[in-house]
C-alpha positions as CSV (number, residue, x, y, z in Angstrom):
1,M,-26.2,-3.1,20.9
2,N,-23.1,-2.9,23.0
3,F,-19.9,-3.4,21.0
4,G,-17.4,-2.2,23.6
5,A,-16.6,-5.4,25.4
6,S,-16.4,-7.6,22.4
7,F,-14.2,-5.3,20.3
8,A,-11.9,-3.8,22.9
9,G,-8.9,-5.9,21.7
10,F,-9.3,-5.0,18.0
11,A,-6.1,-3.2,16.8
12,F,-4.2,-2.2,13.6
13,S,-0.5,-2.3,13.1
14,V,0.8,-0.1,10.3
15,S,4.5,-0.3,9.5
16,G,6.9,0.7,6.8
17,T,6.3,3.0,3.9
18,G,3.6,0.8,2.5
19,T,0.3,-0.2,4.1
20,N,0.9,-3.4,6.1
21,F,-2.2,-4.3,8.1
22,D,-1.8,-6.7,11.0
23,Y,-5.2,-7.4,12.5
24,L,-5.0,-8.8,16.0
25,W,-8.2,-10.7,15.7
26,R,-7.4,-13.4,18.3
27,R,-7.0,-10.9,21.0
28,T,-10.6,-9.6,20.4
29,L,-12.7,-12.4,21.9
30,G,-10.1,-14.2,24.0
31,L,-7.1,-16.4,23.5
32,G,-7.1,-18.4,20.3
33,S,-10.6,-17.3,19.3
34,T,-11.6,-15.2,16.3
35,M,-13.8,-12.1,16.1
36,N,-17.3,-13.1,14.9
37,I,-20.4,-11.2,14.1
38,A,-22.5,-12.5,17.0
39,D,-22.5,-9.1,18.7
40,I,-22.8,-7.1,15.4
41,A,-25.7,-8.9,13.7
42,T,-29.2,-7.8,14.7
43,S,-32.5,-9.5,14.8
44,D,-34.1,-6.1,14.0
45,F,-35.6,-7.1,10.6
46,V,-38.9,-8.0,9.0
47,E,-39.6,-11.0,6.8
48,L,-42.0,-10.7,3.9
49,D,-43.1,-12.7,0.9
50,A,-42.0,-11.7,-2.5
51,D,-45.6,-11.2,-3.6
52,V,-46.3,-8.5,-1.0
53,R,-46.8,-5.0,-2.6
54,L,-44.2,-2.4,-2.1
55,G,-46.7,-0.1,-0.5
56,K,-46.8,-2.4,2.5
57,V,-42.9,-2.6,2.5
58,R,-42.8,1.2,2.5
59,S,-45.3,1.5,5.4
60,I,-43.3,-1.0,7.5
61,F,-40.1,1.0,7.0
62,E,-42.0,4.1,8.1
63,R,-43.7,2.5,11.0
64,E,-41.0,0.1,12.4
65,N,-37.8,1.4,10.9
66,P,-36.0,-2.0,10.6
67,K,-32.4,-2.3,9.4
68,G,-33.7,-4.3,6.4
69,I,-36.5,-6.5,5.1
70,V,-35.8,-10.1,4.1
71,I,-37.8,-11.4,1.2
72,T,-38.8,-15.0,0.9
73,E,-40.3,-17.1,-1.9
74,D,-42.2,-20.3,-0.9
75,G,-40.8,-19.9,2.6
76,E,-37.1,-19.9,1.4
77,Y,-34.8,-16.9,1.6
78,A,-34.7,-15.0,-1.8
79,G,-33.2,-11.5,-1.2
80,V,-33.3,-8.3,0.8
81,I,-34.7,-4.8,0.6
82,T,-33.2,-1.8,2.4
83,Q,-35.0,1.5,3.1
84,K,-32.4,3.5,1.2
85,Q,-32.8,1.2,-1.8
86,L,-36.6,1.7,-1.6
87,V,-36.3,5.5,-1.3
88,Q,-34.0,5.7,-4.3
89,S,-36.0,3.4,-6.6
90,H,-39.2,5.5,-6.9
91,V,-41.0,2.3,-8.0
92,E,-44.7,2.5,-7.7
93,D,-46.4,1.0,-4.6
94,N,-48.5,-1.5,-6.5
95,A,-45.3,-3.3,-7.7
96,K,-44.3,-6.6,-5.9
97,A,-41.5,-6.7,-3.4
98,G,-39.9,-9.5,-5.5
99,A,-39.2,-6.9,-8.2
100,M,-37.3,-4.7,-5.8
101,M,-35.3,-7.2,-3.8
102,R,-31.6,-7.8,-4.3
103,S,-29.7,-11.0,-3.8
104,A,-27.3,-10.9,-0.8
105,P,-25.0,-13.6,0.4
106,K,-25.9,-15.7,3.4
107,V,-23.6,-15.6,6.5
108,E,-23.6,-17.6,9.7
109,R,-24.1,-15.9,13.0
110,H,-20.7,-16.9,14.3
111,D,-18.8,-16.2,11.0
112,D,-15.5,-14.3,11.3
113,V,-15.9,-10.6,10.9
114,R,-13.1,-10.4,8.3
115,E,-14.9,-13.0,6.1
116,V,-18.3,-11.3,6.5
117,A,-16.7,-8.0,5.4
118,R,-15.2,-9.7,2.4
119,V,-18.5,-11.3,1.5
120,L,-20.3,-8.0,1.6
121,V,-17.6,-6.3,-0.5
122,E,-17.3,-9.1,-3.1
123,G,-21.1,-9.4,-3.4
124,G,-21.6,-5.7,-3.8
125,A,-24.0,-5.9,-0.8
126,K,-24.8,-3.5,2.0
127,I,-26.7,-6.0,4.1
128,A,-26.7,-9.8,4.4
129,P,-29.0,-12.3,6.1
130,V,-27.6,-14.1,9.1
131,F,-28.4,-17.7,9.7
132,E,-28.0,-19.9,12.8
133,G,-28.0,-23.4,11.4
134,E,-31.0,-23.7,9.0
135,S,-32.9,-20.8,10.7
136,L,-32.8,-17.2,9.6
137,W,-31.6,-15.3,12.8
138,G,-31.2,-11.7,11.6
139,V,-29.2,-9.4,9.4
140,V,-25.8,-7.7,9.4
141,T,-24.9,-4.5,7.6
142,G,-21.7,-2.9,6.5
143,D,-22.6,0.1,8.6
144,A,-22.9,-2.0,11.7
145,I,-19.5,-3.5,11.2
146,L,-18.0,0.0,10.8
147,E,-19.7,1.2,13.9
148,A,-18.3,-1.7,15.8
149,V,-14.7,-1.0,14.9
150,L,-15.0,2.8,14.7
151,E,-12.9,3.8,17.7
152,N,-10.0,1.7,16.4
153,L,-9.9,3.2,12.9
154,D,-7.9,6.3,14.0
155,A,-4.8,4.1,13.6
156,L,-5.3,4.4,9.8
157,A,-4.9,7.5,7.6
158,V,-7.2,8.0,4.6
159,E,-4.1,8.0,2.4
160,Q,-3.6,4.3,3.2
161,I,-7.0,3.0,1.9
162,Y,-8.5,5.6,-0.4
163,T,-9.0,5.1,-4.2
164,P,-6.8,7.5,-6.2
165,E,-8.3,6.7,-9.6
166,V,-11.4,8.8,-9.7
167,I,-13.7,9.6,-12.6
168,T,-14.7,13.3,-12.8
169,I,-17.0,15.4,-15.0
170,E,-17.2,19.1,-15.8
171,E,-20.1,21.4,-14.8
172,D,-21.2,22.0,-18.4
173,A,-21.3,18.3,-19.3
174,H,-24.8,17.0,-20.0
175,V,-26.7,14.7,-17.6
176,G,-26.7,12.0,-20.4
177,Q,-22.9,12.1,-20.3
178,A,-23.0,11.6,-16.5
179,I,-25.3,8.6,-16.9
180,N,-23.0,7.0,-19.4
181,L,-20.0,7.4,-17.1
182,L,-21.9,6.0,-14.2
183,R,-22.9,2.9,-16.2
184,K,-19.5,2.4,-17.9
185,H,-17.5,2.4,-14.7
186,G,-20.2,0.8,-12.4
187,I,-20.0,3.7,-10.0
188,S,-22.7,5.7,-8.1
189,R,-21.1,9.2,-7.8
190,I,-18.9,11.5,-9.8
191,P,-17.1,14.7,-8.5
192,V,-17.9,17.7,-10.6
193,L,-15.1,20.2,-11.6
194,D,-15.4,23.8,-12.7
195,D,-13.6,25.5,-15.6
196,D,-10.4,25.8,-13.5
197,G,-10.4,22.1,-12.6
198,D,-11.5,22.8,-9.0
199,L,-14.0,20.7,-7.1
200,S,-17.4,22.4,-7.3
201,G,-20.0,19.6,-6.7
202,M,-21.0,16.0,-6.7
203,V,-23.6,14.2,-8.9
204,T,-25.0,10.8,-7.9
205,T,-27.4,8.3,-9.3
206,H,-29.8,9.3,-6.6
207,D,-29.7,13.0,-7.8
208,I,-30.4,11.9,-11.4
209,V,-33.3,9.6,-10.4
210,D,-34.8,12.4,-8.3
211,V,-34.8,14.8,-11.2
212,V,-36.1,12.3,-13.7
213,V,-38.9,11.1,-11.5
214,R,-39.9,14.6,-10.3
215,D,-40.1,15.9,-13.9
216,M,-41.8,12.8,-15.3
217,N,-44.5,13.0,-12.6
218,K,-45.2,16.6,-13.7
219,A,-45.4,15.7,-17.4
220,T,-48.4,14.1,-19.1
221,R,-48.1,10.7,-20.7
222,G,-47.7,12.2,-24.2
223,D,-45.0,14.7,-23.1
224,R,-42.8,12.2,-21.3
225,S,-40.6,11.2,-24.3
226,G,-39.7,14.9,-24.9
227,E,-39.2,15.5,-21.2
228,T,-36.7,12.6,-21.0
229,D,-34.6,14.2,-23.8
230,R,-34.7,17.6,-22.1
231,I,-33.4,16.1,-18.8
232,L,-30.6,14.3,-20.6
233,D,-29.5,17.6,-22.1
234,L,-29.4,19.5,-18.8
235,P,-26.0,20.6,-17.6
236,V,-24.7,18.6,-14.6
237,Y,-24.3,21.9,-12.8
238,D,-28.2,22.1,-12.5
239,I,-28.5,18.9,-10.6
240,M,-25.3,18.5,-8.6
241,N,-24.9,18.8,-4.9
242,S,-22.7,21.6,-3.5
243,P,-20.7,22.1,-1.3
244,V,-19.0,18.6,-1.4
245,A,-18.2,16.6,1.7
246,T,-14.4,16.0,1.7
247,T,-11.6,14.6,3.8
248,S,-7.8,15.1,3.4
249,L,-5.1,12.5,2.7
250,D,-3.7,12.8,6.2
251,G,-7.1,12.7,7.8
252,S,-8.0,9.7,10.0
253,V,-10.2,6.9,8.7
254,R,-12.2,7.1,12.0
255,D,-13.1,10.8,11.3
256,A,-14.0,10.0,7.7
257,V,-16.2,7.0,8.7
258,E,-17.8,8.9,11.5
259,R,-18.8,11.7,9.1
260,M,-20.2,9.1,6.6
261,L,-22.2,7.4,9.2
262,D,-23.6,10.6,10.8
263,N,-24.6,12.0,7.4
264,D,-25.6,8.8,5.6
265,F,-22.9,9.4,3.0
266,A,-21.6,6.4,1.0
267,G,-18.2,8.2,0.4
268,L,-16.2,11.4,0.7
269,V,-14.0,13.1,-1.9
270,V,-10.3,13.1,-0.8
271,T,-8.4,16.3,-1.3
272,P,-4.6,17.0,-1.0
273,D,-3.6,18.2,2.5
274,H,-2.7,21.7,1.1
275,D,-5.8,22.4,-1.1
276,D,-9.4,21.2,-0.5
277,S,-10.4,22.5,-4.0
278,L,-8.5,19.7,-5.8
279,V,-9.6,16.1,-6.2
280,A,-7.0,13.5,-5.1
281,G,-9.3,10.6,-5.0
282,I,-12.3,9.2,-3.2
283,V,-12.8,7.1,0.0
284,T,-16.0,5.0,0.6
285,K,-17.4,2.8,3.2
286,T,-16.6,-0.1,0.9
287,D,-12.9,1.0,0.9
288,V,-12.9,0.7,4.7
289,L,-14.6,-2.6,4.7
290,R,-12.1,-3.8,2.2
291,A,-9.3,-2.8,4.4
292,L,-10.8,-4.9,7.2
293,T,-10.2,-8.0,5.0
294,F,-6.5,-7.4,4.4
295,T,-4.5,-10.3,5.7
296,E,-0.9,-11.2,6.5
297,E,-0.9,-14.6,4.8
298,D,1.8,-16.6,3.0
299,H,0.0,-16.0,-0.3
300,M,-1.3,-12.8,-1.8
301,D,-4.6,-11.5,-0.5
302,V,-6.9,-11.1,-3.4
303,Q,-10.4,-9.6,-3.2
304,I,-12.9,-9.9,-6.0
305,T,-15.9,-7.7,-6.3
306,N,-18.9,-9.2,-8.1
307,I,-17.3,-12.6,-7.9
308,K,-20.5,-14.2,-9.3
309,L,-19.5,-12.9,-12.7
310,L,-16.5,-15.3,-12.9
311,D,-17.1,-17.9,-15.6
312,N,-16.0,-21.6,-15.4
313,T,-12.6,-20.8,-17.0
314,L,-11.5,-18.4,-14.2
315,S,-11.1,-19.0,-10.5
316,R,-9.8,-17.0,-7.5
317,D,-6.6,-19.1,-7.5
318,D,-6.1,-18.4,-11.3
319,I,-6.4,-14.7,-10.6
320,R,-4.0,-14.8,-7.7
321,A,-1.4,-16.8,-9.7
322,E,-1.6,-14.4,-12.7
323,I,-1.2,-11.3,-10.5
324,E,1.7,-12.8,-8.6
325,E,3.4,-13.5,-12.0
326,V,3.0,-9.9,-13.0
327,A,4.3,-8.7,-9.6
328,S,7.3,-11.0,-9.9
329,K,8.6,-8.9,-12.8
330,Y,9.4,-6.2,-10.3
331,Q,11.3,-8.1,-7.6
332,D,11.5,-5.1,-5.2
333,M,7.7,-4.7,-5.2
334,Q,5.7,-6.4,-2.5
335,V,2.0,-6.7,-3.1
336,Q,0.1,-6.2,0.1
337,H,-3.4,-6.5,-1.3
338,A,-5.0,-7.0,-4.7
339,H,-8.5,-5.9,-5.6
340,V,-10.2,-7.2,-8.8
341,R,-13.5,-5.7,-9.7
342,F,-15.8,-7.0,-12.4
343,H,-18.8,-5.1,-13.8
344,E,-21.3,-6.4,-16.3
345,H,-22.7,-4.3,-19.2
346,K,-26.0,-5.0,-20.9
347,E,-24.3,-5.6,-24.3
348,K,-23.8,-9.3,-25.2
349,L,-22.2,-11.3,-28.0
350,R,-23.7,-14.7,-28.6
351,G,-25.1,-14.7,-25.1
352,T,-21.8,-13.7,-23.4
353,P,-22.0,-10.3,-21.6
354,L,-19.5,-7.5,-22.1
355,I,-17.5,-7.4,-18.8
356,Q,-15.3,-4.6,-17.5
357,C,-12.4,-5.6,-15.2
358,Q,-10.4,-3.3,-13.0
359,I,-7.3,-4.5,-11.1
360,R,-5.7,-2.5,-8.4
361,L,-2.6,-3.5,-6.4
362,R,-1.5,-1.9,-3.1
363,T,2.3,-2.3,-2.8
364,N,5.3,-1.1,-0.9
365,K,6.1,0.9,-4.1
366,G,2.7,2.6,-4.3
367,Q,-0.4,1.6,-6.2
368,A,-0.5,-0.1,-9.6
369,A,-3.7,-0.6,-11.7
370,G,-5.0,-1.9,-15.0
371,S,-8.4,-2.1,-16.6
372,G,-10.0,-3.6,-19.7
373,E,-13.2,-4.9,-21.3
374,G,-14.1,-8.1,-23.1
375,Y,-16.8,-10.6,-23.6
376,G,-16.7,-12.9,-20.6
377,S,-14.8,-12.4,-17.4
378,D,-11.7,-14.3,-18.6
379,T,-11.2,-12.1,-21.6
380,A,-11.8,-8.9,-19.6
381,F,-9.4,-10.0,-16.9
382,N,-6.6,-10.8,-19.4
383,V,-7.0,-7.4,-21.0
384,A,-6.8,-5.7,-17.6
385,L,-3.9,-7.9,-16.6
386,D,-1.9,-6.9,-19.7
387,K,-2.4,-3.2,-18.9
388,L,-1.4,-3.9,-15.3
389,Q,1.8,-5.6,-16.4
390,R,2.7,-2.6,-18.6
391,N,2.1,-0.2,-15.6
392,V,4.2,-2.4,-13.3
393,L,7.1,-2.4,-15.7
394,E,6.7,1.3,-16.1
395,M,6.9,1.7,-12.3
396,K,10.0,-0.5,-12.4
397,G,11.6,1.7,-15.1
398,V,10.8,4.9,-13.3
399,R,12.3,3.5,-10.0
400,A,15.4,2.4,-11.9
401,D,15.8,5.8,-13.5
402,E,15.4,7.5,-10.0
403,E,18.0,5.2,-8.5
404,Y,20.5,5.8,-11.4
405,R,19.9,9.5,-11.1
406,G,20.6,9.3,-7.3
407,Q,23.8,7.3,-7.9
408,L,25.0,9.8,-10.5
409,L,24.4,12.7,-8.2
410,R,26.2,11.0,-5.4
411,K,29.2,10.4,-7.7
412,L,29.2,14.0,-8.9
413,G,29.1,15.1,-5.3
414,E,32.3,13.1,-4.5
415,L,34.2,14.8,-7.3
């Protein structure tokens, strides 16, 4: 596919001390038009019925190497399967494709790129089926969008879009502890630290699945229960990847994305500019896609990951209004983007699932965050919102103390 002509006008404008993104979408495809996914989506996909065995799915990926396989039930779109998903699953070949497929949101071939990026992020999807009217035309992937805008990403620094709140684990922690952290926080990778607190490795869900499946295949049926316990007690050090792919805070987003695409990495550990042994945060493909959705609108731009978990008592407008009210308590703080992430645990109370909610604000005063859990998205959101409010007020107090200190020093200097 040739993206050059269609995306030549794509540009970022970054101003001020915060991260103000002004996407010049109308200049991309001509005056007054918007950038759509017509030149990004591909018809390079295969359509299969949900009853087809995974052995056939696997052989199609090996033989034809499509971007994704669209699964249908009774002739209607049902979900998608990607090769990476299939490789990481280790599900036996005689299982049905329907057991492996994941739901992915539908998009139209001429939908705006910003909205498609938003749909992928909010749906937690890497690929989406593309329709032209009632007909399935093809698929679009997050990687394809990133490839299309790659040459324009050097206008952004990693520091402007990375996630500073990162979960870490120590080398001597057990694999079982790593699994619990991955599940609790709804993440797929954890940086590993040595005894000195320096970055020494990375452990992912893929690493754990590989070890479990490899060892379980070696064990006999009667030995598998004990083998599972042995694996859970292994130190993380034994299964982690090392060295770790990193980028610095002042590195360009283009370089980071190029490295992720070239090496099929989902993310990179972010290190301080002066020391690549310390963990400052993490930047992922999803962080970059999320940045593509930032807007300069009259109201706050709010992005919700796993929006399907919202119950009937909570809407996007409700979330925006509540966050705006919290932000108003610090009048000098301007919220440029709000990201709300919901994650569902298996635990339930009278049929209502335990939900984790994380709220993160990017503002002209830095980042503010809050997280919490509760049964139902409404309860979880309110717990997280309460913590966010406390953090915002704390930021306000710290800023006020700094200003007072500065005024006092100036007065002392005048004496």
